[in-house]
C-alpha positions as CSV (number, residue, x, y, z in Angstrom):
1,M,26.6,86.7,-68.6
2,S,29.7,87.0,-66.9
3,S,31.8,84.9,-64.4
4,S,31.3,87.2,-61.3
5,Q,27.3,87.2,-62.3
6,H,27.0,83.1,-62.1
7,K,28.6,83.0,-58.6
8,Q,25.2,84.9,-57.4
9,L,23.1,81.6,-59.0
10,N,20.9,80.0,-57.0
11,K,20.1,75.7,-57.6
12,K,17.0,76.7,-59.7
13,Q,18.5,79.4,-62.0
14,Y,21.7,76.8,-62.5
15,A,19.4,74.7,-63.6
16,T,17.4,76.7,-66.1
17,L,21.0,77.6,-67.6
18,I,21.8,73.5,-67.8
19,T,18.5,72.9,-69.2
20,G,18.7,75.9,-72.1
21,S,22.5,75.0,-72.5
22,I,21.6,71.5,-74.0
23,G,18.9,73.5,-76.1
24,V,21.3,75.5,-77.7
25,V,24.9,74.5,-77.3
26,F,25.6,70.8,-77.7
27,G,23.2,70.9,-81.3
28,D,26.0,70.4,-83.6
29,I,27.7,67.6,-81.7
30,G,24.4,65.8,-81.1
31,T,23.3,65.2,-84.4
32,S,26.7,63.6,-85.7
33,P,25.1,60.5,-84.6
34,L,22.8,60.6,-87.4
35,Y,26.3,60.2,-90.2
36,A,29.6,59.6,-88.5
37,V,29.5,56.0,-88.3
38,K,28.4,55.3,-91.1
39,E,31.0,57.6,-92.7
40,I,34.0,56.3,-90.7
41,F,33.5,52.7,-92.5
42,R,33.4,54.1,-96.1
43,E,36.9,54.6,-95.3
44,H,38.9,50.9,-96.1
45,L,37.0,49.1,-93.0
46,T,35.2,45.7,-93.2
47,M,32.6,44.7,-90.9
48,E,34.6,42.7,-88.7
49,P,34.4,43.1,-85.0
50,T,38.0,44.4,-84.3
51,H,37.1,47.1,-87.2
52,I,34.1,47.9,-84.9
53,L,35.4,47.9,-81.7
54,G,38.5,50.0,-83.1
55,V,36.1,52.3,-84.5
56,L,34.3,52.8,-81.5
57,S,37.5,53.1,-79.2
58,L,38.8,56.4,-81.8
59,I,35.5,57.9,-81.0
60,F,35.4,57.7,-77.5
61,W,39.1,58.6,-76.8
62,S,38.6,61.4,-79.7
63,L,35.6,62.7,-77.6
64,M,37.3,62.1,-74.4
65,L,40.7,63.8,-75.1
66,V,39.4,67.0,-77.9
67,V,35.7,67.8,-76.5
68,A,36.3,66.8,-72.4
69,L,39.7,67.4,-71.9
70,K,40.6,70.2,-74.3
71,Y,37.7,72.3,-74.5
72,A,35.8,71.3,-71.5
73,I,38.0,71.3,-68.8
74,L,41.1,73.3,-70.4
75,I,40.2,76.0,-73.3
76,M,37.1,77.0,-71.0
77,R,39.3,78.5,-68.5
78,A,40.5,80.8,-70.6
79,N,37.1,82.7,-70.9
80,N,37.2,86.8,-71.3
81,K,35.0,88.3,-68.7
82,G,33.0,85.0,-68.9
83,E,33.3,84.9,-72.5
84,G,34.4,82.5,-75.0
85,G,35.1,82.1,-78.6
86,V,37.8,82.5,-80.8
87,M,37.1,86.0,-80.9
88,A,36.9,86.8,-77.4
89,L,39.9,84.1,-77.2
90,T,42.0,86.3,-79.4
91,A,41.2,89.3,-77.4
92,L,42.2,88.0,-74.4
93,A,45.8,86.2,-76.1
94,S,46.2,90.4,-77.2
95,L,46.3,91.1,-73.9
96,A,49.4,89.1,-72.9
97,T,51.8,90.3,-76.3
98,K,50.0,94.2,-76.1
99,D,53.8,95.6,-75.6
100,N,54.5,93.6,-79.0
101,P,52.8,95.2,-82.1
102,N,54.1,92.3,-84.4
103,K,53.2,89.6,-82.3
104,K,49.6,90.8,-81.5
105,H,49.3,91.7,-85.0
106,L,49.9,87.8,-85.7
107,I,47.6,86.6,-83.3
108,V,44.6,89.0,-84.5
109,L,45.5,87.5,-87.7
110,M,45.5,83.9,-86.0
111,G,42.2,84.9,-84.5
112,I,40.6,86.3,-88.4
113,L,41.4,82.8,-89.7
114,G,39.6,80.9,-86.8
115,A,36.9,83.0,-87.2
116,T,36.4,82.2,-90.8
117,L,36.9,79.0,-90.9
118,F,34.4,79.1,-88.6
119,Y,32.1,80.7,-91.7
120,G,33.1,77.9,-93.6
121,D,32.2,75.0,-90.8
122,S,28.5,77.4,-90.5
123,V,27.7,76.7,-94.5
124,I,28.2,72.8,-94.4
125,T,26.4,72.1,-90.5
126,P,23.1,72.9,-92.2
127,A,23.1,71.0,-95.4
128,I,24.6,67.9,-93.9
129,S,23.0,67.7,-90.7
130,V,19.5,68.5,-91.9
131,L,19.8,66.4,-95.0
132,S,21.5,63.2,-93.2
133,A,17.9,63.6,-90.8
134,V,15.7,64.3,-93.9
135,E,17.7,61.1,-95.6
136,G,16.1,58.6,-93.2
137,L,13.1,58.5,-95.9
138,Q,15.4,56.3,-98.1
139,V,14.9,53.8,-94.9
140,I,11.6,54.1,-94.2
141,A,9.5,54.5,-98.0
142,P,12.9,53.7,-100.7
143,K,10.1,54.8,-102.9
144,L,10.0,58.7,-101.3
145,E,13.9,58.7,-102.2
146,H,13.6,61.7,-104.9
147,F,12.0,63.9,-102.2
148,V,15.2,64.3,-100.1
149,I,16.5,66.9,-101.9
150,P,13.5,69.3,-101.7
151,I,12.3,68.6,-98.7
152,T,15.7,69.5,-97.3
153,L,16.0,72.7,-99.6
154,F,12.1,73.8,-98.1
155,V,13.6,73.0,-94.5
156,L,16.5,75.2,-94.7
157,V,15.1,77.8,-97.1
158,M,12.4,78.3,-93.8
159,L,14.7,78.8,-91.3
160,F,16.4,81.4,-93.0
161,I,13.9,83.4,-93.7
162,I,12.2,82.8,-90.1
163,Q,15.7,84.8,-89.1
164,A,14.4,88.4,-89.7
165,R,11.2,87.3,-87.2
166,G,14.1,86.4,-84.7
167,T,13.6,83.1,-82.9
168,A,13.1,83.7,-79.2
169,K,9.6,82.2,-79.1
170,I,11.0,79.2,-81.4
171,G,13.6,79.2,-79.0
172,K,12.0,78.3,-76.0
173,I,11.0,75.0,-77.3
174,F,14.6,74.1,-78.2
175,A,15.3,72.7,-74.6
176,P,12.5,70.3,-74.4
177,V,13.0,69.1,-78.0
178,M,17.2,68.3,-77.4
179,I,16.3,66.8,-74.2
180,F,14.2,64.4,-75.8
181,W,16.5,63.8,-78.5
182,F,19.6,63.1,-76.0
183,L,16.9,60.9,-73.9
184,T,15.9,59.0,-77.4
185,L,19.7,58.6,-78.4
186,A,20.7,57.3,-75.3
187,V,17.5,54.9,-74.5
188,L,17.8,53.4,-78.5
189,G,22.1,52.9,-77.7
190,V,21.2,51.0,-74.2
191,N,18.8,49.1,-75.8
192,Q,21.3,47.8,-77.7
193,I,24.3,47.2,-75.8
194,M,22.3,45.4,-73.5
195,Q,21.5,42.9,-76.2
196,Q,25.8,43.1,-77.2
197,P,27.8,44.3,-74.4
198,Q,31.0,43.0,-75.2
199,V,30.9,46.3,-76.9
200,L,32.1,48.2,-73.8
201,M,35.3,46.7,-74.4
202,A,36.1,49.1,-76.6
203,I,36.8,51.7,-74.2
204,N,40.1,50.0,-74.0
205,P,42.5,52.2,-75.8
206,Y,43.9,49.1,-77.3
207,Y,41.6,48.3,-80.1
208,A,41.9,52.2,-81.3
209,I,45.6,52.1,-81.6
210,H,45.7,48.2,-82.8
211,L,43.1,49.5,-86.1
212,L,45.8,51.7,-86.7
213,G,48.6,49.9,-86.3
214,E,46.7,47.2,-88.7
215,L,45.5,49.1,-91.4
216,G,48.8,51.5,-91.4
217,V,48.5,54.6,-93.5
218,K,45.3,53.7,-94.2
219,G,44.1,54.1,-90.6
220,F,45.5,57.7,-91.2
221,L,42.6,58.6,-93.5
222,I,39.7,57.4,-91.0
223,M,40.8,59.8,-88.5
224,G,39.3,62.4,-91.0
225,S,35.9,61.0,-90.7
226,V,36.1,60.4,-86.8
227,V,36.6,64.6,-86.5
228,L,32.6,63.9,-87.4
229,V,32.1,63.4,-83.7
230,M,33.7,66.0,-83.0
231,T,31.9,69.0,-85.3
232,G,30.5,71.5,-82.9
233,A,32.9,71.1,-79.6
234,E,33.7,74.5,-80.2
235,A,30.4,75.6,-78.9
236,L,31.4,74.5,-75.9
237,Y,33.3,77.6,-75.3
238,A,31.9,79.9,-77.9
239,D,28.2,79.5,-76.0
240,M,30.0,80.3,-72.4
241,G,29.2,83.9,-72.3
242,H,25.1,82.7,-72.6
243,F,25.3,80.0,-69.8
244,G,29.0,79.9,-67.9
245,L,31.1,77.7,-67.6
246,K,29.6,75.2,-64.5
247,P,26.0,74.6,-66.7
248,I,27.5,73.8,-70.0
249,R,30.2,71.2,-67.7
250,Y,27.4,70.1,-66.4
251,A,25.4,69.3,-68.8
252,W,28.1,67.7,-71.1
253,F,29.4,65.4,-68.5
254,G,26.5,64.8,-66.8
255,F,23.8,64.1,-69.8
256,V,25.1,64.8,-73.7
257,F,28.5,63.1,-73.4
258,P,27.0,60.0,-71.9
259,A,23.8,59.9,-73.8
260,L,25.9,60.1,-77.1
261,L,28.5,58.0,-76.1
262,C,25.3,55.1,-75.3
263,N,24.4,55.7,-78.9
264,Y,27.4,55.7,-80.7
265,F,28.4,52.2,-79.1
266,G,24.4,51.3,-79.6
267,Q,25.4,51.5,-83.2
268,G,28.5,49.5,-83.1
269,A,26.4,46.8,-80.9
270,L,24.1,46.8,-84.4
271,L,26.7,46.4,-86.2
272,L,28.5,43.6,-84.8
273,E,25.1,41.6,-84.7
274,H,24.2,42.9,-88.3
275,P,26.7,44.2,-90.6
276,E,24.5,44.9,-93.3
277,A,23.1,47.6,-90.8
278,I,26.2,50.1,-91.9
279,E,23.5,51.3,-94.8
280,N,22.0,53.4,-92.1
281,P,23.1,52.6,-88.6
282,F,21.3,55.1,-87.1
283,Y,17.9,54.5,-88.3
284,L,18.0,51.2,-88.2
285,L,18.8,51.2,-84.7
286,A,14.9,52.4,-84.1
287,P,12.5,49.7,-84.0
288,S,10.0,50.1,-87.1
289,W,7.7,51.3,-85.2
290,A,9.4,54.6,-84.9
291,L,10.7,55.1,-87.8
292,Y,8.2,57.8,-88.5
293,P,8.9,59.6,-85.4
294,M,12.3,59.6,-85.2
295,L,12.7,61.3,-88.7
296,V,10.3,64.0,-87.6
297,L,12.4,64.4,-84.2
298,S,15.9,64.2,-86.4
299,T,15.1,66.9,-88.9
300,C,13.7,69.2,-85.8
301,A,17.0,68.3,-83.7
302,T,19.2,69.2,-87.2
303,V,17.4,72.4,-87.4
304,I,18.1,72.9,-84.1
305,A,21.5,72.9,-84.7
306,S,21.9,74.4,-88.1
307,Q,19.8,77.4,-85.6
308,A,22.8,77.6,-83.3
309,V,25.4,77.8,-86.1
310,I,23.6,80.5,-87.8
311,S,23.1,82.6,-85.0
312,G,26.9,81.7,-83.9
313,A,27.8,83.5,-87.3
314,Y,25.9,86.5,-86.3
315,S,27.4,86.9,-82.9
316,I,30.8,86.3,-84.3
317,T,30.2,88.9,-86.8
318,K,29.2,91.5,-85.0
319,Q,32.1,90.6,-82.4
320,A,34.3,91.3,-85.6
321,M,32.5,94.5,-86.3
322,Q,33.1,96.2,-82.9
323,L,36.9,95.2,-82.9
324,G,36.9,96.5,-86.5
325,Y,38.1,93.4,-88.2
326,C,35.0,93.8,-90.9
327,P,32.5,96.7,-92.5
328,R,29.8,97.7,-90.1
329,M,26.9,95.9,-91.5
330,N,23.0,96.2,-90.4
331,V,22.1,94.8,-87.1
332,T,18.7,93.8,-85.9
333,H,17.9,93.0,-82.6
334,T,14.9,90.7,-82.2
335,S,14.5,90.2,-78.5
336,D,14.0,93.5,-75.6
337,S,14.9,90.8,-73.0
338,E,17.7,88.7,-74.8
339,I,20.9,90.8,-75.7
340,G,22.2,87.6,-77.8
341,Q,19.2,87.5,-80.0
342,I,20.4,89.5,-83.2
343,Y,20.0,89.3,-86.7
344,V,21.9,90.4,-89.3
345,P,20.5,90.1,-92.8
346,T,23.9,90.1,-95.1
347,V,25.1,87.3,-93.4
348,N,22.1,85.4,-93.4
349,W,21.3,85.6,-97.0
350,M,24.9,85.0,-97.5
351,L,24.1,81.9,-95.7
352,M,21.6,80.4,-97.6
353,F,22.6,81.0,-100.8
354,F,26.0,78.8,-100.1
355,V,24.0,76.1,-98.5
356,I,21.5,76.0,-101.4
357,I,24.3,75.5,-103.8
358,L,26.2,72.8,-101.2
359,V,23.1,70.7,-101.2
360,L,21.9,71.1,-105.2
361,T,25.9,70.4,-105.5
362,F,26.8,67.3,-103.6
363,K,23.3,66.0,-102.7
364,S,23.9,63.6,-100.2
365,S,25.5,63.6,-96.1
366,S,27.8,61.2,-97.5
367,N,29.1,64.0,-100.2
368,L,29.0,66.5,-97.9
369,A,31.2,64.9,-95.4
370,S,33.9,64.5,-97.8
371,A,33.9,68.8,-97.4
372,Y,33.3,68.6,-93.4
373,G,36.4,68.4,-91.4
374,I,38.9,70.7,-92.6
375,A,37.6,73.5,-91.4
376,V,36.5,72.6,-87.9
377,T,40.0,70.8,-86.9
378,G,41.9,74.4,-88.7
379,T,39.8,76.1,-86.1
380,M,40.6,73.8,-83.2
381,M,44.6,73.8,-84.4
382,I,44.0,78.0,-83.8
383,D,42.2,77.5,-80.7
384,T,45.4,75.1,-79.4
385,F,47.6,77.7,-80.1
386,L,45.7,81.0,-79.0
387,S,45.2,78.7,-75.5
388,F,48.8,78.4,-75.1
389,I,49.8,81.8,-75.8
390,V,46.7,82.6,-72.5
391,I,48.2,79.8,-70.3
392,H,52.1,80.5,-70.9
393,A,52.4,84.4,-71.3
394,L,49.4,85.6,-69.6
395,W,48.4,83.0,-66.8
396,R,52.5,82.1,-66.6
397,W,51.9,78.4,-65.6
398,H,55.3,76.3,-65.2
399,S,57.2,75.7,-69.0
400,I,56.6,72.3,-68.0
401,F,52.9,71.9,-68.3
402,S,52.2,74.6,-70.6
403,Y,54.2,73.2,-73.7
404,S,52.6,69.8,-72.6
405,F,49.6,71.2,-73.1
406,L,50.6,72.6,-76.6
407,G,52.5,69.2,-77.5
408,L,49.9,67.2,-76.5
409,F,47.0,68.6,-78.4
410,L,49.3,70.0,-81.8
411,I,49.6,66.6,-82.1
412,I,46.2,65.8,-82.0
413,D,45.0,68.3,-84.3
414,T,47.9,67.8,-86.9
415,I,46.5,64.2,-86.9
416,F,43.1,65.2,-87.6
417,L,43.8,68.5,-89.6
418,S,46.7,66.5,-91.9
419,S,44.0,63.7,-92.3
420,N,41.0,65.7,-93.1
421,S,43.6,67.8,-96.0
422,L,43.4,64.6,-98.3
423,K,39.5,65.6,-98.5
424,I,40.5,69.1,-99.9
425,L,39.9,67.7,-103.6
426,S,36.9,65.9,-103.0
427,G,34.9,68.5,-101.5
428,G,37.2,70.1,-99.0
429,W,38.2,72.7,-100.9
430,L,34.9,75.0,-100.3
431,P,34.8,75.8,-96.8
432,L,38.6,76.9,-97.3
433,V,37.2,78.9,-100.5
434,V,35.0,80.7,-98.1
435,G,37.3,80.8,-95.6
436,G,40.1,82.5,-97.8
437,L,38.1,84.6,-99.1
438,L,36.2,86.1,-95.9
439,F,40.1,86.4,-94.8
440,L,41.2,88.4,-97.6
441,L,38.1,90.8,-97.2
442,M,38.9,91.4,-93.4
443,T,43.1,91.5,-93.6
444,T,42.2,94.0,-96.7
445,W,39.7,95.7,-94.3
446,I,42.0,96.1,-91.4
447,Q,45.0,97.2,-93.7
448,G,42.3,99.8,-95.2
449,R,41.2,100.9,-91.7
450,A,44.8,101.4,-90.5
451,A,45.9,103.2,-93.5
452,L,42.6,105.8,-93.3
453,A,43.7,106.2,-89.7
454,E,46.9,106.7,-90.3
455,A,46.3,109.6,-93.2
456,I,44.0,111.3,-90.7
457,D,46.8,111.4,-87.6
458,E,48.9,113.2,-90.4
459,K,46.5,116.0,-90.9
460,K,45.6,116.0,-87.3
461,V,45.1,119.7,-85.6
462,L,45.1,120.0,-81.8
463,F,42.0,121.7,-79.8
464,E,45.2,124.6,-79.3
465,E,45.8,125.0,-82.6
466,L,41.3,125.3,-83.5
467,E,41.2,127.9,-80.3
468,E,43.9,130.3,-82.1
469,K,41.8,129.6,-85.6
470,I,38.9,130.5,-83.9
471,N,40.1,133.8,-82.3
472,T,41.4,135.0,-85.5
473,H,38.8,134.3,-87.7
474,E,35.2,136.1,-88.0
475,L,32.8,133.5,-86.7
476,V,29.0,133.6,-85.7
477,T,28.6,131.8,-82.1
478,V,25.3,129.7,-82.3
479,K,23.6,128.2,-78.9
480,G,23.6,124.9,-78.3
481,T,26.2,122.0,-78.6
482,A,27.8,120.4,-81.2
483,I,29.1,116.8,-80.9
484,Y,31.8,115.7,-84.0
485,L,32.4,112.1,-84.1
486,A,36.2,111.3,-84.8
487,R,38.2,108.1,-85.4
488,S,41.3,109.5,-83.6
489,L,41.9,109.2,-80.4
490,H,43.7,112.5,-80.5
491,G,43.2,115.8,-82.1
492,I,40.1,117.2,-83.9
493,P,38.1,115.4,-86.8
494,Q,38.4,117.0,-90.5
495,V,34.3,117.3,-90.1
496,L,35.0,120.4,-87.8
497,L,37.1,122.3,-89.8
498,H,35.1,121.9,-92.7
499,N,32.5,123.0,-91.0
500,L,34.5,126.0,-89.7
501,E,35.9,127.1,-93.0
502,H,32.9,126.5,-94.9
503,N,29.8,127.6,-92.5
504,H,31.8,130.0,-90.3
505,V,29.9,129.0,-87.3
506,V,30.9,127.6,-84.0
507,H,28.9,126.1,-80.9
508,E,28.8,127.4,-77.6
509,R,30.3,123.9,-76.6
510,I,31.8,121.4,-78.9
511,I,32.4,118.1,-78.0
512,V,34.6,115.6,-79.9
513,L,33.2,112.4,-79.6
514,T,35.0,108.7,-80.3
515,V,34.1,105.8,-79.1
516,V,36.3,102.7,-78.7
517,T,36.1,98.8,-78.5
518,T,38.4,97.5,-75.8
519,D,39.7,93.5,-76.1
520,E,37.0,93.2,-72.9
521,P,33.8,91.4,-73.6
522,Y,32.0,93.7,-71.3
523,I,32.9,97.3,-69.4
524,D,31.4,96.5,-66.0
525,D,32.6,100.4,-64.0
526,E,30.9,102.9,-65.5
527,E,34.0,105.1,-64.1
528,Q,36.1,102.9,-67.2
529,Q,33.4,103.4,-69.7
530,I,33.7,107.2,-70.1
531,K,36.7,109.3,-70.1
532,I,36.2,113.5,-70.1
533,R,38.9,116.0,-71.0
534,Q,38.3,120.0,-70.9
535,F,40.4,122.0,-73.7
536,G,40.5,125.9,-74.2
537,S,40.8,128.7,-72.4
538,Q,37.3,129.4,-73.0
539,K,36.3,126.4,-71.9
540,Q,34.5,125.3,-74.8
541,F,36.2,122.1,-75.7
542,Y,35.9,118.6,-74.8
543,R,37.2,115.7,-75.6
544,V,35.0,112.7,-74.2
545,K,35.8,108.8,-74.7
546,L,33.4,105.9,-74.7
547,Y,34.4,102.7,-74.1
548,F,32.5,99.6,-74.9
549,G,33.6,95.7,-74.7
550,F,33.3,93.9,-77.9
551,K,30.0,92.4,-76.6
552,E,28.1,95.2,-75.7
553,S,25.8,97.3,-78.2
554,Q,27.4,100.5,-78.8
555,D,24.6,102.6,-78.2
556,V,26.1,106.6,-78.2
557,R,22.4,107.7,-77.2
558,Y,22.4,106.4,-74.0
559,A,26.0,106.6,-72.7
560,L,25.4,110.4,-73.2
561,T,22.7,110.3,-70.6
562,L,25.9,108.8,-68.6
563,V,27.7,111.5,-69.6
564,N,25.2,113.7,-67.9
565,K,26.0,112.1,-64.7
566,K,29.8,112.9,-64.6
567,G,28.9,116.5,-65.0
568,L,29.0,117.5,-68.2
569,D,25.2,118.4,-69.3
570,I,23.8,117.7,-72.7
571,D,20.6,118.6,-73.3
572,M,19.7,116.4,-76.0
573,N,17.1,119.1,-77.2
574,N,19.7,121.3,-78.5
575,V,22.3,119.4,-79.6
576,S,23.3,118.8,-83.4
577,F,25.5,115.5,-84.2
578,F,28.3,116.0,-87.1
579,V,29.6,113.0,-88.8
580,G,32.0,113.1,-92.0
581,K,31.3,111.3,-95.2
582,E,34.6,110.0,-96.3
583,Y,35.3,110.0,-99.2
584,I,38.3,108.1,-100.3
585,T,40.8,107.9,-103.3
586,F,44.1,106.7,-103.6
587,K,47.8,108.1,-104.0
588,R,50.1,106.5,-107.3
589,R,52.5,105.6,-104.0
590,S,49.6,104.6,-101.9
591,K,51.1,101.9,-99.1
592,M,48.2,99.7,-99.8
593,P,48.5,97.3,-103.3
594,V,46.7,98.2,-105.7
595,W,44.8,94.6,-106.0
596,R,43.6,95.2,-102.7
597,R,42.2,99.1,-103.2
598,G,39.5,98.0,-105.2
599,I,38.5,95.6,-102.1
600,F,38.5,98.5,-99.6
601,L,36.7,101.3,-101.5
602,F,33.9,98.1,-102.1
603,L,33.7,97.4,-98.3
604,F,34.0,100.8,-97.3
605,N,31.1,102.4,-99.5
606,N,29.6,99.7,-98.9
607,A,29.6,99.6,-94.8
608,S,26.6,100.7,-92.9
609,S,25.9,103.9,-92.1
610,A,27.8,105.1,-88.1
611,I,25.0,107.1,-87.2
612,G,22.8,103.7,-87.1
613,F,25.4,101.4,-86.0
614,F,26.3,103.9,-82.5
615,K,22.1,104.7,-82.8
616,I,22.4,108.5,-82.8
617,P,19.0,110.5,-83.1
618,V,18.6,110.6,-87.2
619,E,16.6,113.7,-86.8
620,K,19.7,115.4,-85.2
621,V,22.6,114.6,-87.5
622,I,24.4,116.8,-90.1
623,E,26.7,115.0,-92.4
624,L,29.3,116.5,-94.4
625,G,31.7,115.0,-97.2
626,V,35.4,114.8,-96.0
627,R,37.9,113.6,-98.8
628,I,40.8,111.6,-97.8
629,E,43.6,110.7,-99.9
630,L,45.6,107.2,-98.8
């Protein structure tokens, strides 16, 4: 939803968006109380009151500075026509350097790195969230402890299986469940705070500074676990396109943030009175009669948090495809009314495979916590750099303010990232391996596409040359319109030349069609979406360019109805689409490194067809083989 649309919303619609955002946006950060406090105290801490207050102070100021100030107040202003997330931010930052190809390439690489780290996070979040909820059995019924892993795997496998059916119907209960979840967090926390009100002193940053000063180097290690309270912070920014800036801010500051603080401080109050509760302070915060209901509620909340991350992986994959950063994959729209409801089978099964491996390998949320954090903090640092570029180069803020933003949050991000880097050997390597592998694949794809575009451009034939060839060759003219899909914005595609050379026929009207993805999420103006140019003395040739935003569905069939409105009459009953089936080989001295060639060929040969991706009527398509040497 664009920012202009949000201005026209009434109070009821705002309330609906705020409620919806609570159900979708805050699932990850909202389930962190299940495991965060327990994990922080595993890092060289005792149950002394000063340590408990110090930890709570670190939690409070981390949430305040990073989530509230950095994301909710500052970075969310850097929206691309109302859209957020690392891909939208990359596209926006690229606008600031569009005249400098080298800088733009560097920004794109940063954005891709951020996206691949998000995938690493997407693998861990479902595993640690659901596992930490089901581990409540260890507190409620220790004899059932051996059922924790099987129940966790069952819940997760069912979650991935239902993705193909879509989540529109299930999604309607997300908001009520999460609202009840946050209310429960708040009530449990407040009840304990009333018994130990001195815990509220932790709001004073002195306790955080004193703790870090007392522990020295060991205090640095604690920051690697404190980051657990911020996992899911980027979701505020990434889901802005669905709910809007103001509804997410209202939900965060008015409901979610206070509920989280109440629960964290409630766990701290419990530990002040009962230090032994560190075994599982979240579940022990609840009265004994509420333990089983809390187990069910926690599992539901973590499933919702996992769903949000999985849906985010689908969304970022689709954006990457349309921006040309990864191969085309099959995308299924699971809802007729919700544009964002999509399903990407390849991503779904890949995530499920890695999540199952994680659960079986690490076996507990405490072990998984050692792998969590480095991907999150890496993405946060990239967001800081990209936001600085937007603030400094695009918005032209005063240097004092823009460099202050960069300096403050770069220091914070560096502390969190470097402390989490110490976890690499104990599990942090996993999201880095996943992210690194995906980064390799995506950069190889981008380099291969660039080489392909260069090879096509070298053999470029202009429309004037085509007309001359047609006039000097004996060709049969047939009725109807031929539409040729072309990668390049200039000249004519090889598939058109192949058709003339081998079939010796030419249609009454020839349209060369190119689909262009812009750095904006949506193209609001139809005049900007379609560009038509006519060539040839016989008015036989047309070049049509269709411009789509990176969040839009690239529906060629629908776009051609808009072309009709602009005066180029296309009878869909009398049209043929010619699509080139490209076969790639490499020269001995190709610019692409030898080790990348096999990777690119694998990605290229397994990419989904342009026919389905662009929603071209299958019965109207003629495929012709074209061999290209890179």
